[in-house]
Z-matrix of the N, CA and C atoms (Angstrom, degrees):
N
C 1 1.448
C 2 1.540 1 108.01
N 3 1.316 2 116.14 1 133.19
C 4 1.463 3 119.98 2 179.36
C 5 1.525 4 110.50 3 -75.96
N 6 1.308 5 115.89 4 166.64
C 7 1.470 6 120.66 5 178.61
C 8 1.528 7 110.20 6 -60.89
N 9 1.329 8 116.97 7 -39.10
C 10 1.467 9 120.45 8 179.11
C 11 1.527 10 110.83 9 -65.43
N 12 1.333 11 117.51 10 -40.46
C 13 1.459 12 120.97 11 178.03
C 14 1.522 13 111.27 12 -65.14
N 15 1.337 14 116.01 13 -40.36
C 16 1.463 15 120.01 14 177.76
C 17 1.523 16 110.72 15 -63.84
N 18 1.318 17 117.24 16 -42.11
C 19 1.466 18 121.08 17 178.53
C 20 1.526 19 110.06 18 -63.60
N 21 1.324 20 116.98 19 -41.14
C 22 1.459 21 120.86 20 177.55
C 23 1.513 22 112.31 21 -62.99
N 24 1.327 23 116.50 22 -41.89
C 25 1.471 24 120.39 23 178.49
C 26 1.524 25 110.53 24 -64.38
N 27 1.332 26 117.10 25 -39.97
C 28 1.471 27 119.98 26 177.29
C 29 1.529 28 110.74 27 -64.31
N 30 1.328 29 117.04 28 -41.05
C 31 1.465 30 121.02 29 178.96
C 32 1.526 31 110.44 30 -62.57
N 33 1.325 32 117.57 31 -41.04
C 34 1.465 33 120.63 32 178.65
C 35 1.519 34 111.12 33 -65.75
N 36 1.320 35 117.32 34 -37.14
C 37 1.462 36 121.11 35 176.92
C 38 1.532 37 110.35 36 -65.23
N 39 1.326 38 116.65 37 -44.62
C 40 1.471 39 120.69 38 177.34
C 41 1.521 40 110.06 39 -59.61
N 42 1.330 41 116.69 40 -44.71
C 43 1.463 42 121.01 41 -179.06
C 44 1.523 43 111.40 42 -63.75
N 45 1.323 44 117.69 43 -43.46
C 46 1.471 45 120.86 44 -179.49
C 47 1.527 46 110.46 45 -62.89
N 48 1.334 47 116.62 46 -43.48
C 49 1.473 48 119.38 47 177.62
C 50 1.523 49 111.44 48 -65.30
N 51 1.320 50 116.56 49 -40.65
C 52 1.462 51 121.59 50 178.33
C 53 1.532 52 110.51 51 -59.35
N 54 1.327 53 116.63 52 -47.68
C 55 1.468 54 120.61 53 -179.54
C 56 1.528 55 110.95 54 -63.83
N 57 1.320 56 117.38 55 -41.25
C 58 1.465 57 120.76 56 177.39
C 59 1.526 58 110.19 57 -62.01
N 60 1.317 59 117.15 58 -40.10
C 61 1.464 60 121.07 59 177.73
C 62 1.527 61 111.72 60 -64.44
N 63 1.338 62 116.35 61 -25.37
C 64 1.465 63 121.18 62 178.96
C 65 1.532 64 111.82 63 -87.03
N 66 1.334 65 116.95 64 1.32
C 67 1.457 66 121.39 65 176.20
C 68 1.516 67 115.85 66 100.43
N 69 1.332 68 118.34 67 1.75
C 70 1.454 69 120.26 68 176.65
C 71 1.523 70 109.43 69 -82.34
N 72 1.320 71 115.70 70 152.06
C 73 1.463 72 121.49 71 176.84
C 74 1.527 73 107.62 72 -104.27
N 75 1.309 74 117.07 73 112.78
C 76 1.466 75 121.54 74 178.59
C 77 1.523 76 107.57 75 -74.29
N 78 1.341 77 116.32 76 123.70
C 79 1.466 78 120.31 77 -177.73
C 80 1.528 79 112.93 78 -111.34
N 81 1.333 80 117.63 79 -17.35
C 82 1.467 81 120.42 80 178.41
C 83 1.519 82 108.64 81 -160.30
N 84 1.337 83 113.66 82 152.81
C 85 1.465 84 120.05 83 175.27
C 86 1.513 85 108.38 84 -134.90
N 87 1.323 86 115.20 85 144.35
C 88 1.463 87 122.37 86 178.05
C 89 1.530 88 112.44 87 52.75
N 90 1.320 89 116.16 88 50.04
C 91 1.467 90 120.72 89 176.13
C 92 1.527 91 107.68 90 -75.99
N 93 1.334 92 115.85 91 121.74
C 94 1.462 93 120.68 92 -175.63
C 95 1.526 94 111.67 93 -117.99
N 96 1.311 95 113.93 94 141.63
C 97 1.462 96 122.00 95 167.20
C 98 1.525 97 105.93 96 -127.82
N 99 1.306 98 116.29 97 175.80
C 100 1.470 99 118.32 98 178.46
C 101 1.532 100 111.13 99 -69.49
N 102 1.344 101 116.98 100 -16.10
C 103 1.461 102 120.97 101 -177.37
C 104 1.527 103 114.21 102 -97.64
N 105 1.329 104 117.10 103 -17.05
C 106 1.457 105 118.48 104 -177.96
C 107 1.512 106 112.07 105 174.59
N 108 1.327 107 115.07 106 -174.72
C 109 1.460 108 121.51 107 -177.10
C 110 1.521 109 109.71 108 -140.07
N 111 1.332 110 114.54 109 145.36
C 112 1.460 111 122.14 110 171.75
C 113 1.525 112 106.56 111 -110.92
N 114 1.332 113 116.73 112 125.52
C 115 1.462 114 120.13 113 -178.85
C 116 1.520 115 111.63 114 -68.31
N 117 1.336 116 116.55 115 -47.63
C 118 1.461 117 121.66 116 -179.08
C 119 1.516 118 108.90 117 -139.92
N 120 1.326 119 116.28 118 134.23
C 121 1.467 120 121.86 119 170.86
C 122 1.520 121 105.61 120 -114.17
N 123 1.333 122 115.90 121 129.51
C 124 1.462 123 119.99 122 -176.58
C 125 1.522 124 109.86 123 -139.88
N 126 1.311 125 115.01 124 164.20
C 127 1.462 126 121.72 125 173.68
C 128 1.514 127 108.26 126 -110.46
N 129 1.316 128 114.79 127 132.55
C 130 1.457 129 122.86 128 173.54
C 131 1.522 130 104.90 129 -119.79
N 132 1.324 131 115.72 130 88.32
C 133 1.464 132 119.86 131 -171.09
C 134 1.518 133 108.27 132 66.69
N 135 1.329 134 116.53 133 -127.19
C 136 1.461 135 121.55 134 -179.96
C 137 1.531 136 112.53 135 -84.55
N 138 1.329 137 117.45 136 -6.07
C 139 1.463 138 121.93 137 -175.42
C 140 1.518 139 110.82 138 -91.15
N 141 1.321 140 115.65 139 132.55
C 142 1.452 141 122.07 140 174.11
C 143 1.524 142 107.31 141 -89.35
N 144 1.323 143 116.26 142 127.42
C 145 1.463 144 121.51 143 -174.06
C 146 1.525 145 109.47 144 -115.86
N 147 1.324 146 115.29 145 124.38
C 148 1.458 147 121.96 146 175.72
C 149 1.528 148 106.29 147 -100.33
N 150 1.325 149 115.92 148 121.01
C 151 1.464 150 120.57 149 -171.06
C 152 1.526 151 110.78 150 -116.10
N 153 1.312 152 115.17 151 126.70
C 154 1.456 153 122.23 152 171.27
C 155 1.528 154 107.17 153 -97.59
N 156 1.328 155 116.55 154 130.78
C 157 1.463 156 122.03 155 179.50
C 158 1.521 157 107.50 156 -106.71
N 159 1.330 158 115.52 157 129.47
C 160 1.458 159 120.19 158 179.89
C 161 1.519 160 109.90 159 -125.68
N 162 1.298 161 115.38 160 129.20
C 163 1.457 162 122.76 161 177.94
C 164 1.518 163 108.32 162 -109.56
N 165 1.318 164 115.51 163 131.89
C 166 1.455 165 120.12 164 174.52
C 167 1.517 166 107.74 165 -135.45
N 168 1.325 167 115.33 166 123.18
C 169 1.460 168 119.73 167 176.20
C 170 1.522 169 110.61 168 -99.13
N 171 1.327 170 115.98 169 -16.64
C 172 1.470 171 121.75 170 177.45
C 173 1.514 172 107.91 171 -139.28
N 174 1.315 173 116.78 172 156.69
C 175 1.461 174 119.22 173 -179.86
C 176 1.528 175 112.11 174 -114.45
N 177 1.330 176 116.43 175 25.85
C 178 1.466 177 121.05 176 179.44
C 179 1.528 178 112.00 177 -56.23
N 180 1.327 179 115.81 178 -34.62
C 181 1.461 180 120.48 179 -176.04
C 182 1.520 181 111.26 180 -113.10
N 183 1.305 182 117.64 181 25.95
C 184 1.453 183 121.52 182 -178.90
C 185 1.520 184 110.17 183 97.86
N 186 1.306 185 115.45 184 171.12
C 187 1.456 186 121.17 185 -179.22
C 188 1.508 187 112.41 186 -78.43
N 189 1.299 188 114.61 187 178.42
C 190 1.458 189 121.09 188 -176.86
C 191 1.528 190 111.72 189 -62.78
N 192 1.318 191 117.57 190 -42.81
C 193 1.465 192 120.12 191 -178.00
C 194 1.526 193 111.35 192 -64.96
N 195 1.323 194 116.80 193 -38.27
C 196 1.470 195 120.16 194 -179.98
C 197 1.520 196 112.75 195 -65.85
N 198 1.326 197 116.41 196 -17.89
C 199 1.464 198 119.60 197 -178.44
C 200 1.530 199 112.83 198 -77.90
N 201 1.328 200 117.53 199 -6.70
C 202 1.465 201 120.81 200 179.82
C 203 1.528 202 107.82 201 -94.26
N 204 1.317 203 115.07 202 89.93
C 205 1.464 204 120.26 203 -177.49
C 206 1.530 205 111.43 204 -84.74
N 207 1.306 206 116.11 205 179.83
C 208 1.463 207 121.58 206 -178.06
C 209 1.516 208 112.95 207 -57.74
N 210 1.322 209 117.34 208 -40.16
C 211 1.456 210 121.13 209 179.44
C 212 1.529 211 110.43 210 -63.73
N 213 1.327 212 116.95 211 -44.00
C 214 1.465 213 120.60 212 179.38
C 215 1.527 214 109.87 213 -64.76
N 216 1.325 215 118.40 214 -41.90
C 217 1.473 216 120.98 215 177.91
C 218 1.529 217 110.94 216 -60.40
N 219 1.329 218 116.78 217 -41.93
C 220 1.474 219 120.11 218 178.71
C 221 1.524 220 110.98 219 -61.84
N 222 1.333 221 117.98 220 -40.21
C 223 1.465 222 120.98 221 178.71
C 224 1.531 223 111.38 222 -66.96
N 225 1.323 224 117.05 223 -38.17
C 226 1.469 225 120.91 224 177.41
C 227 1.526 226 110.12 225 -64.79
N 228 1.320 227 116.80 226 -45.20
C 229 1.469 228 120.89 227 179.40
C 230 1.521 229 110.14 228 -62.92
N 231 1.326 230 118.13 229 -41.52
C 232 1.470 231 121.19 230 178.77
C 233 1.527 232 110.67 231 -62.15
N 234 1.324 233 117.25 232 -43.21
C 235 1.467 234 120.32 233 178.26
C 236 1.531 235 110.30 234 -65.42
N 237 1.326 236 117.42 235 -39.30
C 238 1.467 237 120.80 236 177.70
C 239 1.525 238 110.55 237 -61.84
N 240 1.314 239 117.03 238 -40.65
C 241 1.470 240 120.02 239 176.70
C 242 1.527 241 110.81 240 -62.33
N 243 1.322 242 117.11 241 -37.08
C 244 1.468 243 120.48 242 175.66
C 245 1.520 244 111.56 243 -64.13
N 246 1.319 245 117.22 244 -40.18
C 247 1.466 246 121.14 245 178.18
C 248 1.526 247 109.95 246 -64.92
N 249 1.324 248 116.37 247 -44.57
C 250 1.463 249 120.30 248 -179.98
C 251 1.524 250 111.55 249 -63.69
N 252 1.325 251 116.91 250 -34.66
C 253 1.465 252 120.34 251 178.27
C 254 1.524 253 110.61 252 -62.81
N 255 1.325 254 116.72 253 -36.13
C 256 1.465 255 120.17 254 177.73
C 257 1.532 256 111.66 255 -68.35
N 258 1.328 257 116.26 256 -31.81
C 259 1.467 258 120.18 257 179.53
C 260 1.528 259 112.09 258 -71.77
N 261 1.327 260 115.57 259 -31.11
C 262 1.463 261 119.67 260 -177.72
C 263 1.518 262 113.49 261 77.91
N 264 1.303 263 117.13 262 7.38
C 265 1.462 264 121.96 263 176.20
C 266 1.516 265 107.53 264 -151.37
N 267 1.321 266 115.80 265 166.71
C 268 1.454 267 118.87 266 -178.62
C 269 1.522 268 110.64 267 -126.56
N 270 1.328 269 116.51 268 95.00
C 271 1.465 270 119.91 269 176.61
C 272 1.533 271 109.21 270 -72.85
N 273 1.317 272 117.54 271 170.59
C 274 1.467 273 118.59 272 172.30
C 275 1.527 274 108.42 273 -57.81
N 276 1.326 275 116.52 274 138.22
C 277 1.462 276 121.31 275 -175.65
C 278 1.522 277 110.48 276 -132.70
N 279 1.333 278 114.86 277 158.24
C 280 1.459 279 120.29 278 169.96
C 281 1.525 280 108.73 279 -151.83
N 282 1.312 281 114.35 280 163.65
C 283 1.458 282 122.26 281 -179.74
C 284 1.522 283 108.71 282 -115.56
N 285 1.323 284 115.96 283 115.77
C 286 1.458 285 122.59 284 179.98
C 287 1.523 286 109.42 285 -111.13
N 288 1.308 287 114.84 286 164.05
C 289 1.462 288 121.46 287 174.71
C 290 1.522 289 107.38 288 -131.23
N 291 1.311 290 115.88 289 136.01
C 292 1.459 291 121.11 290 169.64
C 293 1.515 292 105.96 291 -115.36
N 294 1.320 293 115.38 292 120.08
C 295 1.453 294 119.96 293 176.87
C 296 1.523 295 108.60 294 -101.13
N 297 1.305 296 114.65 295 139.93
C 298 1.457 297 121.53 296 176.87
C 299 1.527 298 105.71 297 -116.64
N 300 1.318 299 114.94 298 112.64
C 301 1.459 300 120.68 299 179.78
C 302 1.518 301 108.08 300 -136.36
N 303 1.318 302 115.28 301 125.81
C 304 1.464 303 121.24 302 179.03
C 305 1.527 304 111.92 303 50.72
N 306 1.320 305 115.74 304 46.98
C 307 1.472 306 123.06 305 175.67
C 308 1.524 307 114.67 306 66.35
N 309 1.321 308 118.06 307 15.88
C 310 1.463 309 119.80 308 174.78
C 311 1.520 310 108.71 309 -120.44
N 312 1.319 311 115.35 310 144.89
C 313 1.465 312 121.50 311 -179.93
C 314 1.522 313 108.80 312 -102.69
N 315 1.315 314 115.52 313 137.36
C 316 1.456 315 121.91 314 175.85
C 317 1.527 316 107.63 315 -126.07
N 318 1.319 317 116.01 316 127.14
C 319 1.457 318 121.78 317 -175.51
C 320 1.518 319 108.86 318 -105.56
N 321 1.316 320 115.89 319 120.76
C 322 1.457 321 121.76 320 177.01
C 323 1.516 322 107.25 321 -110.01
N 324 1.321 323 116.13 322 104.78
C 325 1.472 324 121.54 323 179.44
C 326 1.528 325 108.83 324 -76.55
N 327 1.319 326 114.24 325 143.61
C 328 1.478 327 119.90 326 178.90
C 329 1.535 328 110.47 327 49.14
N 330 1.325 329 116.35 328 51.02
C 331 1.457 330 121.94 329 -176.93
C 332 1.528 331 112.29 330 -64.89
N 333 1.310 332 116.46 331 -30.67
C 334 1.463 333 121.35 332 175.60
C 335 1.511 334 107.97 333 -157.20
N 336 1.335 335 116.01 334 167.10
C 337 1.454 336 119.30 335 178.20
C 338 1.523 337 108.95 336 -125.01
N 339 1.306 338 114.96 337 176.59
C 340 1.473 339 120.33 338 -176.31
C 341 1.520 340 110.74 339 -59.24
N 342 1.315 341 117.68 340 -39.07
C 343 1.452 342 121.32 341 -179.10
C 344 1.524 343 111.20 342 -63.13
N 345 1.338 344 116.78 343 -29.28
C 346 1.466 345 120.36 344 179.79
C 347 1.512 346 111.26 345 -77.69
N 348 1.351 347 117.08 346 -15.93
C 349 1.457 348 120.83 347 -177.45
C 350 1.474 349 111.73 348 -63.24
């Protein structure tokens, strides 16, 4: 595993613990399809939450949230559709982002929607 991969895995662990501390139930991590990946899948009450985790140690190229472009959103939505297909039903859903910057977590609820993908 490269240093960048290790840092990403640590960021995802921090995000999962952060979300659990906020009352969400983490139900899956690193869900992959051939079209994309979901870093964290969680339940917030009856809502299924697909969470993208972004780590930024420098802001030379913008912040963590700005790094989620249209192509990345489309891949996240495609992976979420794959997850929903496995469930066989479609509960209320949303797409959140947890950014990890300078050892602090920031949670952006409903960061984007399917139409934005």
